[in-house]
N, C-alpha and C positions, 0 to 999 in steps of 0.2 A: 470138749465144747463148753464154753462158759455160759451159765444161764444168764439171759438178758437183764434180769433184775440185780445180779451181782456185779455188773460192771459200772454201775452208777451208785455213788455213795448215798447212804441213808442219812447220815450226819456228817456235816463237815464243820471242823473247828478251824478257823483261820485268823492268823495275827498278821496284818499287813505291816510292812516296813514303815518306819517313821519317814515323813516327808521333809527331811532335814539334811543338809549337805554333809553333816559331820557323823551321821549315822550309818551303819552298814545296812545296805539295801538287801535285807533278807526277808523272805516271807515263810512263816511256819504254818503248815497245813497238815491236819490229821484227818483222814477220812475213814468213817466207820461204815463198813459195808453191810454189817449184820444188823437186821431190825429187831432182834429179839434178845439184845444184851441185857443182862441182869443190872439191877441198879449197882451193885457192887462193882461190876465190870465197867459200867459207864463212869463210875467215880474214879476208877484206876485210869481210864483213858483220859479224863479230864486233868487227873494229877500229872500224867506224863506230858499233856499239852502245856500245863503251866510250867513244868520244869523246862521244856524246850523253848519257852518264851523267856527263860532266865530267872524265874522264881525259884528260890532256894528252900529246900526242905531238909531239916536236921534229920538224922538217922531215926530218931525216935518220933517223927512227925509224919502225918498222912492226912488226906482228906477223908472225910467220912459224914455219917448221919449222926446227929446228936438229938436226943429226945429231950424236950423241954416239958415241964409240968406247969 
């Protein structure tokens, strides 16, 4: 039995298709079901979402938190 709270996304990242006749009509959706993701896990989810939308990351690049002084 699935817990009722687990069948509804906690976070949804959605990229809707362009409304132009020359673009492919594709929607990218990532649903995060877990409420207690760590900050690092959430960054990893967002990086995957960006890649799914077509953003390119070189092998030595990743999203992260940078401290400023």
